[in-house]
C-alpha positions in Angstrom: 94.5 109.7 120.4 91.0 109.8 119.2 91.3 108.8 115.5 90.2 105.1 115.5 91.8 102.5 113.2 90.7 99.0 112.6 92.4 96.2 114.5 91.4 93.5 112.0 92.8 93.3 108.5 91.0 93.3 105.2 91.9 89.6 105.0 90.1 89.0 108.3 87.1 90.9 106.9 87.1 88.7 103.8 87.1 85.5 105.9 83.7 84.6 104.4 85.2 84.4 100.9 86.5 81.0 100.0 90.2 80.6 100.1 90.0 79.5 96.5 89.5 83.2 95.6 90.6 85.2 98.7 94.3 84.8 98.4 94.4 85.6 94.7 92.0 88.6 95.2 94.1 90.1 97.9 97.3 89.6 96.0 95.9 91.4 92.9 94.3 94.1 95.0 97.3 94.9 97.2 99.5 94.8 94.0 97.3 97.3 92.3 97.4 99.7 95.3 101.2 99.3 95.7 101.8 99.9 92.0 99.7 103.1 92.1 101.7 104.4 95.0 104.9 103.7 93.0 103.4 105.4 89.9 103.9 102.2 88.0 100.9 102.6 85.8 101.7 99.7 83.5 101.6 97.4 86.5 98.3 99.0 87.6 96.7 97.9 84.4 97.9 94.4 84.6 96.8 94.0 88.2 93.5 95.6 87.6 92.8 93.0 84.9 93.9 90.2 87.3 91.7 91.6 90.1 88.7 91.7 87.7 89.2 88.1 86.5 89.4 86.8 90.1 86.4 88.6 91.3 84.3 87.7 88.3 85.1 84.0 89.0 84.0 84.5 92.6 80.7 86.0 91.4 80.2 83.1 89.0 80.8 80.6 91.8 78.5 82.5 94.2 75.6 82.7 91.7 75.9 79.5 89.8 78.0 77.1 91.9 80.7 76.9 89.3 83.3 79.2 87.7 85.8 79.3 84.8 88.8 77.5 86.3 91.9 79.4 87.1 94.5 78.8 84.4 91.7 78.8 81.7 91.3 82.1 79.8 88.0 83.9 80.2 86.8 83.9 76.5 84.9 87.2 76.6 84.8 89.1 79.8 81.9 91.4 78.9 79.8 88.4 77.9 80.6 86.5 81.1 79.7 89.6 83.2 76.5 90.0 81.2 75.5 86.4 81.9 75.6 87.1 85.7 72.9 89.8 85.2 70.6 87.1 83.7 70.8 84.8 86.7 67.6 84.5 88.8 67.0 87.0 91.6 67.1 84.0 94.0 70.6 83.2 93.0 72.1 86.1 95.0 71.9 89.8 95.9 71.5 92.5 93.3 75.0 93.7 94.2 76.6 90.3 93.1 74.3 89.9 90.1 74.4 93.4 88.7 76.5 96.0 90.4 79.8 94.1 90.9 79.7 92.6 87.3 79.1 96.1 85.8 81.9 97.6 87.9 84.3 94.8 86.8 83.3 95.2 83.2 84.1 98.9 83.3 87.4 98.2 85.1 88.4 95.5 82.6 87.4 97.7 79.7 89.4 100.5 81.1 92.4 98.3 81.4 92.1 96.9 77.9 90.8 99.7 75.8 92.6 102.6 77.4 95.7 100.6 78.0 96.8 102.1 81.3 100.5 102.9 80.8 99.9 103.9 77.1 102.0 106.3 75.2 101.0 109.0 72.8 98.0 111.4 72.6 97.6 115.0 73.6 96.7 114.4 77.2 98.6 112.1 79.5 95.7 110.1 81.2 97.8 107.4 82.7 97.5 108.7 86.3 93.8 109.4 86.2 93.1 106.0 84.5 95.1 104.2 87.2 93.5 106.2 90.0 90.1 105.3 88.6 91.0 101.7 88.5 92.1 101.8 92.2 88.9 103.5 93.3 86.7 101.0 91.4 88.7 98.2 93.0 88.3 99.9 96.4 84.5 99.9 96.0 84.4 96.3 95.0 86.4 95.2 98.0 84.3 97.4 100.3 81.1 95.8 98.8 82.6 92.3 99.2 83.3 93.0 102.9 79.8 94.3 103.4 78.4 91.2 101.8 80.6 88.5 103.3 82.1 89.8 106.5 82.2 87.5 109.5 83.3 90.2 111.9 81.2 92.5 114.0 79.4 95.2 112.0 81.6 97.9 113.7 84.8 96.1 112.7 83.7 95.5 109.1 82.6 99.1 108.7 85.9 100.3 110.1 87.8 98.2 107.6 85.6 99.4 104.7 86.4 103.0 105.7 90.1 102.2 105.9 90.0 100.9 102.3 89.6 104.6 101.3 92.9 105.6 102.8 95.5 106.9 100.3 98.6 104.8 100.8 101.6 107.0 100.5 105.3 105.9 100.9 105.9 109.3 102.5 103.5 108.5 105.4 104.2 105.6 107.8 101.4 104.2 110.0 102.6 102.5 113.1 101.0 101.7 116.5 97.9 103.7 115.5 99.9 106.8 114.7 101.0 108.3 111.4 104.4 109.7 110.7 105.8 111.7 107.8 109.1 110.1 106.9 110.8 113.2 105.8 111.3 115.1 109.1 112.9 118.1 107.2 109.5 119.0 105.8 107.8 122.1 107.3 105.0 121.4 109.8 102.6 122.8 107.3 103.7 120.3 104.6 103.6 117.5 107.1 100.1 118.4 108.0 99.0 118.5 104.4 100.5 115.0 103.7 98.8 113.6 106.8 95.4 115.0 105.9 95.8 113.8 102.3 96.5 110.3 103.5 93.4 110.0 105.6 89.9 109.6 104.2 88.1 111.7 106.8 88.7 114.8 109.0 91.3 114.5 111.7 91.2 115.8 115.3 93.7 118.5 115.9 95.1 116.6 118.9 96.0 113.7 116.6 97.8 116.1 114.2 99.7 117.6 117.1 100.8 114.1 118.2 101.6 112.9 114.7 103.7 115.9 113.8 105.2 116.0 117.3 104.6 119.8 117.5 105.6 121.0 120.9 102.6 123.2 121.7 99.0 122.6 120.6 97.9 126.3 120.9 100.9 127.4 118.8 100.2 124.7 116.3 96.7 126.0 115.8 98.0 129.6 115.5 101.1 129.1 113.4 100.2 126.1 111.2 96.5 125.5 111.0 95.5 129.2 110.9 97.8 129.9 107.9 96.7 126.8 106.0 93.1 127.6 106.7 93.5 131.2 105.5 95.2 130.0 102.3 92.2 127.6 101.8 94.4 124.6 101.8 92.5 123.1 104.8 89.3 123.6 106.7 89.7 123.9 110.4 86.4 123.7 112.3 87.3 125.4 115.6 84.1 124.3 117.3 84.8 120.6 116.7 88.6 121.1 116.5 88.7 118.9 113.4 90.7 119.5 110.2 90.1 118.4 106.6 92.1 119.0 103.5 90.5 121.1 100.8 90.6 120.4 97.1 93.2 123.1 96.8 95.3 121.4 99.5 94.9 118.1 97.8 96.0 119.6 94.4 99.1 121.1 96.1 100.1 117.7 97.6 99.6 116.0 94.2 101.5 118.5 92.1 104.2 119.7 94.5 104.8 116.9 96.9 103.9 113.6 95.2 105.1 114.4 91.7 108.7 113.9 92.7 110.6 112.9 95.8 109.4 114.4 99.0 
């Protein structure tokens, strides 16, 4: 199988982050991702707020040598984030001084002002708000890995890439393979779910193995060709790689993830 996966975990990649912050950060981040998969948007908001508070304290400690103690309420999140931008350039990288605080301020404001899990209004924005919170948190964790990793560059990059994976309860990853848990789904639907769950194009040989289709040539003809013709995927025959299209992603989200698959 040619699709590479990281052997190290995100916790390994964040080994350069003090344990004072690392455990809390991972708990909030993993909780946010898990809540989103379960469509528990109220929990997404709470965990996005907790994630922001932990990472802000890490940035304070990194830049100033001190932070608001855990258990003490952050008096004004926007003000505290703004203070980090005023620290000297010598205190730390621009990412820690400016980019991460601004990202966290947006995330915290989204959680408080939009009230993820809110009721009412003409348009239900709960899902897109929660999805935005997850993606901002993904960026923050990837940036933190880039800044603090104590792994090889290749390992850290692999884990950063893996952060972008869509974690779906319908797709199980085991021993470097992915399996769609509902074996009754058509091979076309299984293929779409697998592609949706992966952040980058997948080699056909991996899809054949993951779906356990009996014949690669028939899989290309009977499954991939039809999905490609319907513009649900893009199959590059020269590279023999497959990527899901926006239309394919929309189909997964509206027809396969909206309810039980």
